[in-house]
FIRO-426729 format. One record per atom (N, C-alpha, C, CB): residue in one letter; residue number from 1; chain; x, z, y. Coordinates in Angstrom, 3 decimals. Atoms other than C-alpha are relative to their C-alpha. Glycine has a CB too. Layout:
<drenvo code="A" pos="NUM" unit="A" east="X" up="Z" north="Y"/>
...
This chain:
<drenvo code="X" pos="1" unit="A" east="-1.104" up="-0.081" north="0.936"/>
<drenvo code="X" pos="1" unit="A" east="-42.085" up="8.866" north="13.675"/>
<drenvo code="X" pos="1" unit="A" east="0.509" up="-1.411" north="-0.280"/>
<drenvo code="X" pos="1" unit="A" east="-0.431" up="0.710" north="-1.312"/>
<drenvo code="X" pos="2" unit="A" east="-0.646" up="1.292" north="0.227"/>
<drenvo code="X" pos="2" unit="A" east="-39.604" up="6.067" north="13.085"/>
<drenvo code="X" pos="2" unit="A" east="0.131" up="-0.273" north="-1.496"/>
<drenvo code="X" pos="2" unit="A" east="1.388" up="-0.040" north="0.677"/>
<drenvo code="X" pos="3" unit="A" east="-0.118" up="0.394" north="1.398"/>
<drenvo code="X" pos="3" unit="A" east="-39.706" up="4.197" north="9.776"/>
<drenvo code="X" pos="3" unit="A" east="1.257" up="-0.847" north="-0.178"/>
<drenvo code="X" pos="3" unit="A" east="-1.261" up="-0.778" north="-0.467"/>
<drenvo code="X" pos="4" unit="A" east="-1.241" up="0.726" north="0.272"/>
<drenvo code="X" pos="4" unit="A" east="-36.440" up="2.963" north="8.299"/>
<drenvo code="X" pos="4" unit="A" east="-0.138" up="-0.709" north="-1.338"/>
<drenvo code="X" pos="4" unit="A" east="1.233" up="0.961" north="-0.003"/>
<drenvo code="X" pos="5" unit="A" east="-0.046" up="0.771" north="1.238"/>
<drenvo code="X" pos="5" unit="A" east="-36.241" up="0.191" north="5.725"/>
<drenvo code="X" pos="5" unit="A" east="1.450" up="0.033" north="-0.503"/>
<drenvo code="X" pos="5" unit="A" east="-0.509" up="-1.487" north="0.221"/>
<drenvo code="X" pos="6" unit="A" east="-1.353" up="-0.201" north="0.503"/>
<drenvo code="X" pos="6" unit="A" east="-33.202" up="1.156" north="3.640"/>
<drenvo code="X" pos="6" unit="A" east="0.633" up="-1.316" north="-0.434"/>
<drenvo code="X" pos="6" unit="A" east="-0.011" up="0.981" north="-1.162"/>
<drenvo code="X" pos="7" unit="A" east="-0.567" up="1.262" north="0.473"/>
<drenvo code="X" pos="7" unit="A" east="-32.744" up="-2.262" north="2.048"/>
<drenvo code="X" pos="7" unit="A" east="0.442" up="-0.884" north="1.163"/>
<drenvo code="X" pos="7" unit="A" east="-1.016" up="-0.745" north="-0.865"/>
<drenvo code="X" pos="8" unit="A" east="-0.394" up="0.783" north="-1.172"/>
<drenvo code="X" pos="8" unit="A" east="-32.670" up="-3.938" north="5.466"/>
<drenvo code="X" pos="8" unit="A" east="1.229" up="0.599" north="0.673"/>
<drenvo code="X" pos="8" unit="A" east="-1.157" up="-0.083" north="0.999"/>
<drenvo code="X" pos="9" unit="A" east="-1.141" up="-0.677" north="-0.614"/>
<drenvo code="X" pos="9" unit="A" east="-30.244" up="-1.353" north="6.789"/>
<drenvo code="X" pos="9" unit="A" east="1.285" up="-0.298" north="-0.773"/>
<drenvo code="X" pos="9" unit="A" east="-0.245" up="1.520" north="0.062"/>
<drenvo code="X" pos="10" unit="A" east="-1.166" up="0.308" north="0.834"/>
<drenvo code="X" pos="10" unit="A" east="-27.887" up="-1.965" north="3.868"/>
<drenvo code="X" pos="10" unit="A" east="0.419" up="-1.450" north="0.188"/>
<drenvo code="X" pos="10" unit="A" east="-0.304" up="0.277" north="-1.485"/>
<drenvo code="X" pos="11" unit="A" east="-0.307" up="1.425" north="-0.142"/>
<drenvo code="X" pos="11" unit="A" east="-28.133" up="-5.738" north="4.306"/>
<drenvo code="X" pos="11" unit="A" east="0.747" up="-0.317" north="1.290"/>
<drenvo code="X" pos="11" unit="A" east="-1.275" up="-0.808" north="-0.054"/>
<drenvo code="X" pos="12" unit="A" east="-0.631" up="0.317" north="-1.280"/>
<drenvo code="X" pos="12" unit="A" east="-27.012" up="-5.652" north="7.953"/>
<drenvo code="X" pos="12" unit="A" east="1.346" up="0.701" north="0.183"/>
<drenvo code="X" pos="12" unit="A" east="-0.925" up="0.377" north="1.134"/>
<drenvo code="X" pos="13" unit="A" east="-1.272" up="-0.713" north="-0.120"/>
<drenvo code="X" pos="13" unit="A" east="-24.028" up="-3.332" north="7.367"/>
<drenvo code="X" pos="13" unit="A" east="1.167" up="-0.923" north="-0.311"/>
<drenvo code="X" pos="13" unit="A" east="0.026" up="1.215" north="-0.933"/>
<drenvo code="X" pos="14" unit="A" east="-1.233" up="0.736" north="0.236"/>
<drenvo code="X" pos="14" unit="A" east="-20.567" up="-4.845" north="7.592"/>
<drenvo code="X" pos="14" unit="A" east="0.918" up="0.845" north="-0.881"/>
<drenvo code="X" pos="14" unit="A" east="0.699" up="-0.368" north="1.342"/>
<drenvo code="X" pos="15" unit="A" east="-0.982" up="-0.691" north="0.831"/>
<drenvo code="X" pos="15" unit="A" east="-17.822" up="-3.980" north="5.099"/>
<drenvo code="X" pos="15" unit="A" east="1.118" up="0.466" north="0.929"/>
<drenvo code="X" pos="15" unit="A" east="0.553" up="-0.932" north="-1.158"/>
<drenvo code="X" pos="16" unit="A" east="-0.992" up="-0.525" north="-0.939"/>
<drenvo code="X" pos="16" unit="A" east="-15.588" up="-1.668" north="7.129"/>
<drenvo code="X" pos="16" unit="A" east="1.025" up="0.876" north="-0.709"/>
<drenvo code="X" pos="16" unit="A" east="-0.686" up="0.796" north="1.108"/>
<drenvo code="X" pos="17" unit="A" east="-1.084" up="-0.816" north="0.553"/>
<drenvo code="X" pos="17" unit="A" east="-12.666" up="0.712" north="6.643"/>
<drenvo code="X" pos="17" unit="A" east="-0.525" up="1.128" north="-0.888"/>
<drenvo code="X" pos="17" unit="A" east="0.843" up="0.583" north="1.128"/>
<drenvo code="X" pos="18" unit="A" east="0.582" up="-1.068" north="0.807"/>
<drenvo code="X" pos="18" unit="A" east="-14.881" up="3.514" north="5.321"/>
<drenvo code="X" pos="18" unit="A" east="-0.368" up="-0.509" north="-1.394"/>
<drenvo code="X" pos="18" unit="A" east="-1.238" up="0.583" north="0.698"/>
<drenvo code="X" pos="19" unit="A" east="0.377" up="0.571" north="1.290"/>
<drenvo code="X" pos="19" unit="A" east="-16.248" up="1.266" north="2.572"/>
<drenvo code="X" pos="19" unit="A" east="1.234" up="-0.302" north="-0.840"/>
<drenvo code="X" pos="19" unit="A" east="-0.830" up="-1.274" north="0.200"/>
<drenvo code="X" pos="20" unit="A" east="-1.247" up="0.274" north="0.706"/>
<drenvo code="X" pos="20" unit="A" east="-12.707" up="0.207" north="1.669"/>
<drenvo code="X" pos="20" unit="A" east="0.595" up="1.286" north="-0.568"/>
<drenvo code="X" pos="20" unit="A" east="1.006" up="-0.684" north="0.936"/>
<drenvo code="X" pos="21" unit="A" east="-0.524" up="-1.283" north="0.476"/>
<drenvo code="X" pos="21" unit="A" east="-11.624" up="3.853" north="1.398"/>
<drenvo code="X" pos="21" unit="A" east="-0.790" up="0.504" north="-1.204"/>
<drenvo code="X" pos="21" unit="A" east="-0.036" up="1.044" north="1.124"/>
<drenvo code="X" pos="22" unit="A" east="0.841" up="-0.422" north="1.128"/>
<drenvo code="X" pos="22" unit="A" east="-14.558" up="4.661" north="-0.891"/>
<drenvo code="X" pos="22" unit="A" east="0.305" up="-0.855" north="-1.231"/>
<drenvo code="X" pos="22" unit="A" east="-1.508" up="-0.102" north="0.369"/>
<drenvo code="X" pos="23" unit="A" east="-0.300" up="0.902" north="1.105"/>
<drenvo code="X" pos="23" unit="A" east="-13.829" up="1.606" north="-3.038"/>
<drenvo code="X" pos="23" unit="A" east="1.351" up="0.324" north="-0.632"/>
<drenvo code="X" pos="23" unit="A" east="-0.018" up="-1.448" north="0.482"/>
<drenvo code="X" pos="24" unit="A" east="-1.324" up="-0.327" north="0.514"/>
<drenvo code="X" pos="24" unit="A" east="-10.127" up="2.465" north="-3.371"/>
<drenvo code="X" pos="24" unit="A" east="0.008" up="1.353" north="-0.709"/>
<drenvo code="X" pos="24" unit="A" east="1.018" up="-0.001" north="1.134"/>
<drenvo code="X" pos="25" unit="A" east="0.106" up="-1.317" north="0.644"/>
<drenvo code="X" pos="25" unit="A" east="-10.965" up="6.075" north="-4.210"/>
<drenvo code="X" pos="25" unit="A" east="-0.648" up="-0.134" north="-1.380"/>
<drenvo code="X" pos="25" unit="A" east="-0.817" up="0.978" north="0.885"/>
<drenvo code="X" pos="26" unit="A" east="0.671" up="0.201" north="1.292"/>
<drenvo code="X" pos="26" unit="A" east="-13.332" up="4.955" north="-6.981"/>
<drenvo code="X" pos="26" unit="A" east="0.917" up="-0.724" north="-0.984"/>
<drenvo code="X" pos="26" unit="A" east="-1.306" up="-0.797" north="0.189"/>
<drenvo code="X" pos="27" unit="A" east="-0.933" up="0.711" north="0.874"/>
<drenvo code="X" pos="27" unit="A" east="-10.747" up="2.528" north="-8.374"/>
<drenvo code="X" pos="27" unit="A" east="1.075" up="0.943" north="-0.508"/>
<drenvo code="X" pos="27" unit="A" east="0.639" up="-1.185" north="0.738"/>
<drenvo code="X" pos="28" unit="A" east="-1.019" up="-0.970" north="0.388"/>
<drenvo code="X" pos="28" unit="A" east="-8.129" up="5.290" north="-8.382"/>
<drenvo code="X" pos="28" unit="A" east="-0.524" up="0.965" north="-1.058"/>
<drenvo code="X" pos="28" unit="A" east="0.484" up="0.775" north="1.221"/>
<drenvo code="X" pos="29" unit="A" east="0.605" up="-0.925" north="0.969"/>
<drenvo code="X" pos="29" unit="A" east="-10.476" up="7.648" north="-10.243"/>
<drenvo code="X" pos="29" unit="A" east="-0.166" up="-0.677" north="-1.363"/>
<drenvo code="X" pos="29" unit="A" east="-1.371" up="0.505" north="0.514"/>
<drenvo code="X" pos="30" unit="A" east="0.178" up="0.734" north="1.257"/>
<drenvo code="X" pos="30" unit="A" east="-11.272" up="4.998" north="-12.877"/>
<drenvo code="X" pos="30" unit="A" east="1.338" up="-0.206" north="-0.699"/>
<drenvo code="X" pos="30" unit="A" east="-0.677" up="-1.357" north="0.258"/>
<drenvo code="X" pos="31" unit="A" east="-1.327" up="0.205" north="0.590"/>
<drenvo code="X" pos="31" unit="A" east="-7.579" up="4.236" north="-13.400"/>
<drenvo code="X" pos="31" unit="A" east="0.533" up="1.295" north="-0.589"/>
<drenvo code="X" pos="31" unit="A" east="0.981" up="-0.544" north="1.050"/>
<drenvo code="X" pos="32" unit="A" east="-0.492" up="-1.296" north="0.498"/>
<drenvo code="X" pos="32" unit="A" east="-6.670" up="7.923" north="-13.754"/>
<drenvo code="X" pos="32" unit="A" east="-0.793" up="0.469" north="-1.214"/>
<drenvo code="X" pos="32" unit="A" east="-0.072" up="1.061" north="1.107"/>
<drenvo code="X" pos="33" unit="A" east="0.840" up="-0.438" north="1.111"/>
<drenvo code="X" pos="33" unit="A" east="-9.582" up="8.539" north="-16.103"/>
<drenvo code="X" pos="33" unit="A" east="0.375" up="-0.702" north="-1.297"/>
<drenvo code="X" pos="33" unit="A" east="-1.467" up="-0.249" north="0.319"/>
<drenvo code="X" pos="34" unit="A" east="-0.321" up="0.744" north="1.217"/>
<drenvo code="X" pos="34" unit="A" east="-8.549" up="5.830" north="-18.560"/>
<drenvo code="X" pos="34" unit="A" east="1.474" up="-0.014" north="-0.351"/>
<drenvo code="X" pos="34" unit="A" east="-0.472" up="-1.393" north="0.135"/>
<drenvo code="X" pos="35" unit="A" east="-1.438" up="0.062" north="0.224"/>
<drenvo code="X" pos="35" unit="A" east="-4.796" up="6.382" north="-18.331"/>
<drenvo code="X" pos="35" unit="A" east="0.403" up="0.634" north="-1.320"/>
<drenvo code="X" pos="35" unit="A" east="0.730" up="0.675" north="1.133"/>
<drenvo code="X" pos="36" unit="A" east="-0.397" up="-0.678" north="1.240"/>
<drenvo code="X" pos="36" unit="A" east="-4.577" up="8.824" north="-21.247"/>
<drenvo code="X" pos="36" unit="A" east="-0.329" up="-0.836" north="-1.230"/>
<drenvo code="X" pos="36" unit="A" east="-0.689" up="1.360" north="-0.102"/>
<drenvo code="X" pos="37" unit="A" east="0.336" up="0.849" north="1.136"/>
<drenvo code="X" pos="37" unit="A" east="-6.385" up="6.469" north="-23.626"/>
<drenvo code="X" pos="37" unit="A" east="0.884" up="-1.245" north="-0.035"/>
<drenvo code="X" pos="37" unit="A" east="-1.476" up="-0.400" north="0.054"/>
<drenvo code="X" pos="38" unit="A" east="-0.924" up="1.131" north="-0.063"/>
<drenvo code="X" pos="38" unit="A" east="-4.189" up="3.590" north="-22.431"/>
<drenvo code="X" pos="38" unit="A" east="1.347" up="0.387" north="-0.603"/>
<drenvo code="X" pos="38" unit="A" east="0.179" up="-0.476" north="1.459"/>
<drenvo code="X" pos="39" unit="A" east="-1.291" up="-0.455" north="0.525"/>
<drenvo code="X" pos="39" unit="A" east="-1.046" up="5.585" north="-23.182"/>
<drenvo code="X" pos="39" unit="A" east="-0.100" up="0.238" north="-1.503"/>
<drenvo code="X" pos="39" unit="A" east="0.463" up="1.291" north="0.721"/>
<drenvo code="X" pos="40" unit="A" east="0.179" up="-0.227" north="1.432"/>
<drenvo code="X" pos="40" unit="A" east="-2.413" up="6.641" north="-26.578"/>
<drenvo code="X" pos="40" unit="A" east="0.024" up="-1.326" north="-0.758"/>
<drenvo code="X" pos="40" unit="A" east="-1.323" up="0.747" north="-0.269"/>
<drenvo code="X" pos="41" unit="A" east="-0.005" up="1.305" north="0.651"/>
<drenvo code="X" pos="41" unit="A" east="-3.084" up="3.016" north="-27.484"/>
<drenvo code="X" pos="41" unit="A" east="1.360" up="-0.661" north="0.015"/>
<drenvo code="X" pos="41" unit="A" east="-0.995" up="-0.900" north="0.655"/>
<drenvo code="X" pos="42" unit="A" east="-1.327" up="0.596" north="-0.112"/>
<drenvo code="X" pos="42" unit="A" east="0.364" up="2.011" north="-26.300"/>
<drenvo code="X" pos="42" unit="A" east="0.986" up="0.599" north="-0.990"/>
<drenvo code="X" pos="42" unit="A" east="0.527" up="0.168" north="1.405"/>
<drenvo code="X" pos="43" unit="A" east="-1.002" up="-0.667" north="0.846"/>
<drenvo code="X" pos="43" unit="A" east="2.295" up="4.591" north="-28.337"/>
<drenvo code="X" pos="43" unit="A" east="-0.489" up="0.261" north="-1.422"/>
<drenvo code="X" pos="43" unit="A" east="0.409" up="1.310" north="0.632"/>
<drenvo code="X" pos="44" unit="A" east="0.570" up="-0.318" north="1.308"/>
<drenvo code="X" pos="44" unit="A" east="0.032" up="4.725" north="-31.385"/>
<drenvo code="X" pos="44" unit="A" east="0.828" up="-0.551" north="-1.155"/>
<drenvo code="X" pos="44" unit="A" east="-1.404" up="-0.536" north="-0.089"/>
<drenvo code="X" pos="45" unit="A" east="-0.804" up="0.556" north="1.095"/>
<drenvo code="X" pos="45" unit="A" east="2.204" up="2.442" north="-33.497"/>
<drenvo code="X" pos="45" unit="A" east="1.277" up="0.817" north="-0.209"/>
<drenvo code="X" pos="45" unit="A" east="0.356" up="-1.475" north="0.288"/>
<drenvo code="X" pos="46" unit="A" east="-1.174" up="-0.868" north="0.136"/>
<drenvo code="X" pos="46" unit="A" east="5.273" up="4.601" north="-32.776"/>
<drenvo code="X" pos="46" unit="A" east="-0.366" up="1.338" north="-0.629"/>
<drenvo code="X" pos="46" unit="A" east="0.652" up="0.229" north="1.363"/>
<drenvo code="X" pos="47" unit="A" east="0.453" up="-1.263" north="0.589"/>
<drenvo code="X" pos="47" unit="A" east="3.291" up="7.725" north="-33.605"/>
<drenvo code="X" pos="47" unit="A" east="-0.265" up="-0.151" north="-1.494"/>
<drenvo code="X" pos="47" unit="A" east="-1.266" up="0.496" north="0.709"/>
<drenvo code="X" pos="48" unit="A" east="0.264" up="0.233" north="1.429"/>
<drenvo code="X" pos="48" unit="A" east="2.189" up="6.199" north="-36.901"/>
<drenvo code="X" pos="48" unit="A" east="1.281" up="0.047" north="-0.808"/>
<drenvo code="X" pos="48" unit="A" east="-0.695" up="-1.350" north="-0.207"/>
<drenvo code="X" pos="49" unit="A" east="-1.276" up="0.017" north="0.727"/>
<drenvo code="X" pos="49" unit="A" east="5.792" up="5.620" north="-37.935"/>
<drenvo code="X" pos="49" unit="A" east="0.637" up="1.382" north="-0.021"/>
<drenvo code="X" pos="49" unit="A" east="0.966" up="-1.011" north="0.632"/>
<drenvo code="X" pos="50" unit="A" east="-0.664" up="-1.310" north="-0.087"/>
<drenvo code="X" pos="50" unit="A" east="7.065" up="8.992" north="-36.747"/>
<drenvo code="X" pos="50" unit="A" east="-0.751" up="1.077" north="-0.777"/>
<drenvo code="X" pos="50" unit="A" east="0.135" up="0.424" north="1.459"/>
<drenvo code="X" pos="51" unit="A" east="0.796" up="-1.026" north="0.673"/>
<drenvo code="X" pos="51" unit="A" east="4.203" up="11.090" north="-38.111"/>
<drenvo code="X" pos="51" unit="A" east="-0.386" up="-0.401" north="-1.420"/>
<drenvo code="X" pos="51" unit="A" east="-1.249" up="0.292" north="0.803"/>
<drenvo code="X" pos="52" unit="A" east="0.329" up="0.538" north="1.325"/>
<drenvo code="X" pos="52" unit="A" east="3.793" up="8.933" north="-41.251"/>
<drenvo code="X" pos="52" unit="A" east="-1.506" up="0.117" north="-0.307"/>
<drenvo code="X" pos="52" unit="A" east="0.815" up="0.735" north="-1.081"/>
<drenvo code="X" pos="53" unit="A" east="1.447" up="-0.017" north="0.207"/>
<drenvo code="X" pos="53" unit="A" east="0.034" up="8.515" north="-40.863"/>
<drenvo code="X" pos="53" unit="A" east="-0.480" up="-1.429" north="-0.250"/>
<drenvo code="X" pos="53" unit="A" east="-0.738" up="0.630" north="1.228"/>
<drenvo code="X" pos="54" unit="A" east="0.563" up="1.313" north="0.321"/>
<drenvo code="X" pos="54" unit="A" east="-2.147" up="5.668" north="-42.088"/>
<drenvo code="X" pos="54" unit="A" east="-0.750" up="-0.559" north="1.202"/>
<drenvo code="X" pos="54" unit="A" east="-0.938" up="0.091" north="-1.223"/>
<drenvo code="X" pos="55" unit="A" east="0.772" up="0.639" north="-1.059"/>
<drenvo code="X" pos="55" unit="A" east="-4.078" up="3.219" north="-39.963"/>
<drenvo code="X" pos="55" unit="A" east="-1.333" up="0.701" north="0.208"/>
<drenvo code="X" pos="55" unit="A" east="-0.227" up="-1.471" north="-0.322"/>
<drenvo code="X" pos="56" unit="A" east="1.283" up="-0.705" north="-0.095"/>
<drenvo code="X" pos="56" unit="A" east="-7.318" up="5.053" north="-40.747"/>
<drenvo code="X" pos="56" unit="A" east="0.175" up="1.320" north="0.739"/>
<drenvo code="X" pos="56" unit="A" east="-0.592" up="0.249" north="-1.403"/>
<drenvo code="X" pos="57" unit="A" east="-0.245" up="-1.267" north="-0.680"/>
<drenvo code="X" pos="57" unit="A" east="-5.846" up="8.375" north="-39.665"/>
<drenvo code="X" pos="57" unit="A" east="0.294" up="-0.211" north="1.487"/>
<drenvo code="X" pos="57" unit="A" east="1.162" up="0.739" north="-0.666"/>
<drenvo code="X" pos="58" unit="A" east="-0.275" up="0.315" north="-1.402"/>
<drenvo code="X" pos="58" unit="A" east="-4.560" up="6.796" north="-36.444"/>
<drenvo code="X" pos="58" unit="A" east="-1.296" up="-0.355" north="0.732"/>
<drenvo code="X" pos="58" unit="A" east="1.013" up="-1.163" north="0.105"/>
<drenvo code="X" pos="59" unit="A" east="1.295" up="0.327" north="-0.593"/>
<drenvo code="X" pos="59" unit="A" east="-8.021" up="5.377" north="-35.785"/>
<drenvo code="X" pos="59" unit="A" east="-0.850" up="1.230" north="0.220"/>
<drenvo code="X" pos="59" unit="A" east="-0.743" up="-0.980" north="-0.871"/>
<drenvo code="X" pos="60" unit="A" east="0.738" up="-1.247" north="-0.162"/>
<drenvo code="X" pos="60" unit="A" east="-9.593" up="8.763" north="-36.386"/>
<drenvo code="X" pos="60" unit="A" east="0.574" up="0.832" north="1.148"/>
<drenvo code="X" pos="60" unit="A" east="0.025" up="0.806" north="-1.304"/>
<drenvo code="X" pos="61" unit="A" east="-0.657" up="-0.717" north="-1.075"/>
<drenvo code="X" pos="61" unit="A" east="-7.048" up="10.330" north="-34.045"/>
<drenvo code="X" pos="61" unit="A" east="-0.473" up="-0.516" north="1.364"/>
<drenvo code="X" pos="61" unit="A" east="1.521" up="-0.131" north="-0.126"/>
<drenvo code="X" pos="62" unit="A" east="0.473" up="0.600" north="-1.252"/>
<drenvo code="X" pos="62" unit="A" east="-8.050" up="7.897" north="-31.280"/>
<drenvo code="X" pos="62" unit="A" east="-1.473" up="0.301" north="0.235"/>
<drenvo code="X" pos="62" unit="A" east="0.226" up="-1.513" north="-0.013"/>
<drenvo code="X" pos="63" unit="A" east="1.422" up="-0.284" north="-0.131"/>
<drenvo code="X" pos="63" unit="A" east="-11.738" up="8.419" north="-31.976"/>
<drenvo code="X" pos="63" unit="A" east="-0.247" up="1.446" north="0.383"/>
<drenvo code="X" pos="63" unit="A" east="-0.721" up="-0.323" north="-1.291"/>
<drenvo code="X" pos="64" unit="A" east="0.145" up="-1.412" north="-0.338"/>
<drenvo code="X" pos="64" unit="A" east="-11.369" up="12.180" north="-31.852"/>
<drenvo code="X" pos="64" unit="A" east="0.392" up="0.261" north="1.452"/>
<drenvo code="X" pos="64" unit="A" east="0.850" up="0.861" north="-0.937"/>
<drenvo code="X" pos="65" unit="A" east="-0.410" up="-0.157" north="-1.397"/>
<drenvo code="X" pos="65" unit="A" east="-9.532" up="11.908" north="-28.525"/>
<drenvo code="X" pos="65" unit="A" east="-1.106" up="-0.476" north="0.938"/>
<drenvo code="X" pos="65" unit="A" east="1.303" up="-0.778" north="0.274"/>
<drenvo code="X" pos="66" unit="A" east="1.086" up="0.527" north="-0.818"/>
<drenvo code="X" pos="66" unit="A" east="-12.327" up="9.769" north="-27.083"/>
<drenvo code="X" pos="66" unit="A" east="-1.224" up="0.904" north="-0.066"/>
<drenvo code="X" pos="66" unit="A" east="-0.365" up="-1.413" north="-0.448"/>
<drenvo code="X" pos="67" unit="A" east="1.125" up="-0.912" north="0.161"/>
<drenvo code="X" pos="67" unit="A" east="-14.996" up="12.082" north="-28.507"/>
<drenvo code="X" pos="67" unit="A" east="0.247" up="1.300" north="0.771"/>
<drenvo code="X" pos="67" unit="A" east="-0.241" up="0.297" north="-1.492"/>
<drenvo code="X" pos="68" unit="A" east="-0.340" up="-1.209" north="-0.749"/>
<drenvo code="X" pos="68" unit="A" east="-13.172" up="15.090" north="-27.018"/>
<drenvo code="X" pos="68" unit="A" east="-0.179" up="-0.187" north="1.493"/>
<drenvo code="X" pos="68" unit="A" east="1.425" up="0.414" north="-0.293"/>
<drenvo code="X" pos="69" unit="A" east="0.211" up="0.286" north="-1.420"/>
<drenvo code="X" pos="69" unit="A" east="-13.190" up="13.440" north="-23.604"/>
<drenvo code="X" pos="69" unit="A" east="-1.489" up="-0.037" north="0.327"/>
<drenvo code="X" pos="69" unit="A" east="0.660" up="-1.335" north="0.387"/>
<drenvo code="X" pos="70" unit="A" east="1.434" up="0.069" north="-0.228"/>
<drenvo code="X" pos="70" unit="A" east="-16.903" up="12.760" north="-23.943"/>
<drenvo code="X" pos="70" unit="A" east="-0.618" up="1.393" north="0.027"/>
<drenvo code="X" pos="70" unit="A" east="-0.666" up="-0.852" north="-1.075"/>
<drenvo code="X" pos="71" unit="A" east="0.546" up="-1.360" north="0.042"/>
<drenvo code="X" pos="71" unit="A" east="-17.651" up="16.373" north="-24.890"/>
<drenvo code="X" pos="71" unit="A" east="0.440" up="0.806" north="1.227"/>
<drenvo code="X" pos="71" unit="A" east="0.443" up="0.716" north="-1.291"/>
<drenvo code="X" pos="72" unit="A" east="-0.469" up="-0.684" north="-1.207"/>
<drenvo code="X" pos="72" unit="A" east="-15.529" up="17.631" north="-21.998"/>
<drenvo code="X" pos="72" unit="A" east="-0.861" up="-0.395" north="1.199"/>
<drenvo code="X" pos="72" unit="A" east="1.488" up="-0.331" north="0.271"/>
<drenvo code="X" pos="73" unit="A" east="0.842" up="0.467" north="-1.109"/>
<drenvo code="X" pos="73" unit="A" east="-17.479" up="15.480" north="-19.543"/>
<drenvo code="X" pos="73" unit="A" east="-1.405" up="0.584" north="-0.097"/>
<drenvo code="X" pos="73" unit="A" east="-0.069" up="-1.536" north="0.014"/>
<drenvo code="X" pos="74" unit="A" east="1.349" up="-0.525" north="0.182"/>
<drenvo code="X" pos="74" unit="A" east="-20.779" up="16.591" north="-21.010"/>
<drenvo code="X" pos="74" unit="A" east="-0.051" up="1.477" north="0.345"/>
<drenvo code="X" pos="74" unit="A" east="-0.476" up="-0.224" north="-1.436"/>
<drenvo code="X" pos="75" unit="A" east="0.023" up="-1.446" north="-0.252"/>
<drenvo code="X" pos="75" unit="A" east="-19.880" up="20.302" north="-20.904"/>
<drenvo code="X" pos="75" unit="A" east="0.226" up="0.295" north="1.479"/>
<drenvo code="X" pos="75" unit="A" east="1.068" up="0.714" north="-0.851"/>
<drenvo code="X" pos="76" unit="A" east="-0.201" up="-0.219" north="-1.433"/>
<drenvo code="X" pos="76" unit="A" east="-18.568" up="20.072" north="-17.334"/>
<drenvo code="X" pos="76" unit="A" east="-1.249" up="-0.367" north="0.793"/>
<drenvo code="X" pos="76" unit="A" east="1.196" up="-0.812" north="0.502"/>
<drenvo code="X" pos="77" unit="A" east="1.238" up="0.378" north="-0.658"/>
<drenvo code="X" pos="77" unit="A" east="-21.766" up="18.296" north="-16.327"/>
<drenvo code="X" pos="77" unit="A" east="-1.051" up="1.088" north="-0.172"/>
<drenvo code="X" pos="77" unit="A" east="-0.515" up="-1.330" north="-0.551"/>
<drenvo code="X" pos="78" unit="A" east="0.958" up="-1.098" north="0.236"/>
<drenvo code="X" pos="78" unit="A" east="-23.880" up="21.019" north="-17.947"/>
<drenvo code="X" pos="78" unit="A" east="0.355" up="1.206" north="0.862"/>
<drenvo code="X" pos="78" unit="A" east="-0.018" up="0.403" north="-1.500"/>
<drenvo code="X" pos="79" unit="A" east="-0.444" up="-1.136" north="-0.799"/>
<drenvo code="X" pos="79" unit="A" east="-21.796" up="23.677" north="-16.192"/>
<drenvo code="X" pos="79" unit="A" east="-0.328" up="-0.216" north="1.475"/>
<drenvo code="X" pos="79" unit="A" east="1.505" up="0.228" north="-0.183"/>
<drenvo code="X" pos="80" unit="A" east="0.280" up="0.307" north="-1.400"/>
<drenvo code="X" pos="80" unit="A" east="-22.184" up="21.924" north="-12.841"/>
<drenvo code="X" pos="80" unit="A" east="-1.485" up="0.127" north="0.306"/>
<drenvo code="X" pos="80" unit="A" east="0.485" up="-1.405" north="0.343"/>
<drenvo code="X" pos="81" unit="A" east="1.442" up="-0.081" north="-0.210"/>
<drenvo code="X" pos="81" unit="A" east="-25.954" up="21.625" north="-13.226"/>
<drenvo code="X" pos="81" unit="A" east="-0.463" up="1.453" north="-0.038"/>
<drenvo code="X" pos="81" unit="A" east="-0.748" up="-0.829" north="-1.061"/>
<drenvo code="X" pos="82" unit="A" east="0.407" up="-1.412" north="0.093"/>
<drenvo code="X" pos="82" unit="A" east="-26.322" up="25.258" north="-14.330"/>
<drenvo code="X" pos="82" unit="A" east="0.457" up="0.800" north="1.206"/>
<drenvo code="X" pos="82" unit="A" east="0.557" up="0.631" north="-1.270"/>
<drenvo code="X" pos="83" unit="A" east="-0.476" up="-0.747" north="-1.169"/>
<drenvo code="X" pos="83" unit="A" east="-24.183" up="26.571" north="-11.464"/>
<drenvo code="X" pos="83" unit="A" east="-0.780" up="-0.394" north="1.240"/>
<drenvo code="X" pos="83" unit="A" east="1.502" up="-0.240" north="0.224"/>
<drenvo code="X" pos="84" unit="A" east="0.805" up="0.436" north="-1.147"/>
<drenvo code="X" pos="84" unit="A" east="-26.165" up="24.493" north="-8.964"/>
<drenvo code="X" pos="84" unit="A" east="-1.389" up="0.635" north="-0.051"/>
<drenvo code="X" pos="84" unit="A" east="-0.119" up="-1.545" north="0.028"/>
<drenvo code="X" pos="85" unit="A" east="1.320" up="-0.627" north="0.128"/>
<drenvo code="X" pos="85" unit="A" east="-29.433" up="25.897" north="-10.342"/>
<drenvo code="X" pos="85" unit="A" east="0.071" up="1.482" north="0.345"/>
<drenvo code="X" pos="85" unit="A" east="-0.551" up="-0.185" north="-1.426"/>
<drenvo code="X" pos="86" unit="A" east="-0.132" up="-1.425" north="-0.329"/>
<drenvo code="X" pos="86" unit="A" east="-28.150" up="29.467" north="-10.046"/>
<drenvo code="X" pos="86" unit="A" east="0.127" up="0.212" north="1.513"/>
<drenvo code="X" pos="86" unit="A" east="1.223" up="0.603" north="-0.722"/>
<drenvo code="X" pos="87" unit="A" east="-0.199" up="-0.140" north="-1.446"/>
<drenvo code="X" pos="87" unit="A" east="-27.131" up="28.930" north="-6.412"/>
<drenvo code="X" pos="87" unit="A" east="-1.271" up="-0.302" north="0.777"/>
<drenvo code="X" pos="87" unit="A" east="1.117" up="-0.919" north="0.471"/>
<drenvo code="X" pos="88" unit="A" east="1.203" up="0.375" north="-0.734"/>
<drenvo code="X" pos="88" unit="A" east="-30.501" up="27.462" north="-5.468"/>
<drenvo code="X" pos="88" unit="A" east="-1.023" up="1.115" north="0.044"/>
<drenvo code="X" pos="88" unit="A" east="-0.617" up="-1.222" north="-0.612"/>
<drenvo code="X" pos="89" unit="A" east="0.976" up="-1.095" north="-0.009"/>
<drenvo code="X" pos="89" unit="A" east="-32.365" up="30.694" north="-6.235"/>
<drenvo code="X" pos="89" unit="A" east="0.488" up="1.186" north="0.732"/>
<drenvo code="X" pos="89" unit="A" east="-0.356" up="0.400" north="-1.376"/>
């Protein structure tokens, strides 16, 4: 049986087109994931004036949006793990 040293294999690999595609895909996902919070931060001052809310209420609004995103990620992760466990049996 052949033994492979993973760390050595990684060290000798050259950065090629496949690695670039993976890197660009990850960057795109990160940008899309944070876009909604970026837009919220950009328009928050206009929303405060239009909706007549205080700074504290605007901060809570942003916090609730971030918390909602966190709960969505957590619930989707739980769903993914549970569905994978059901398929394995």
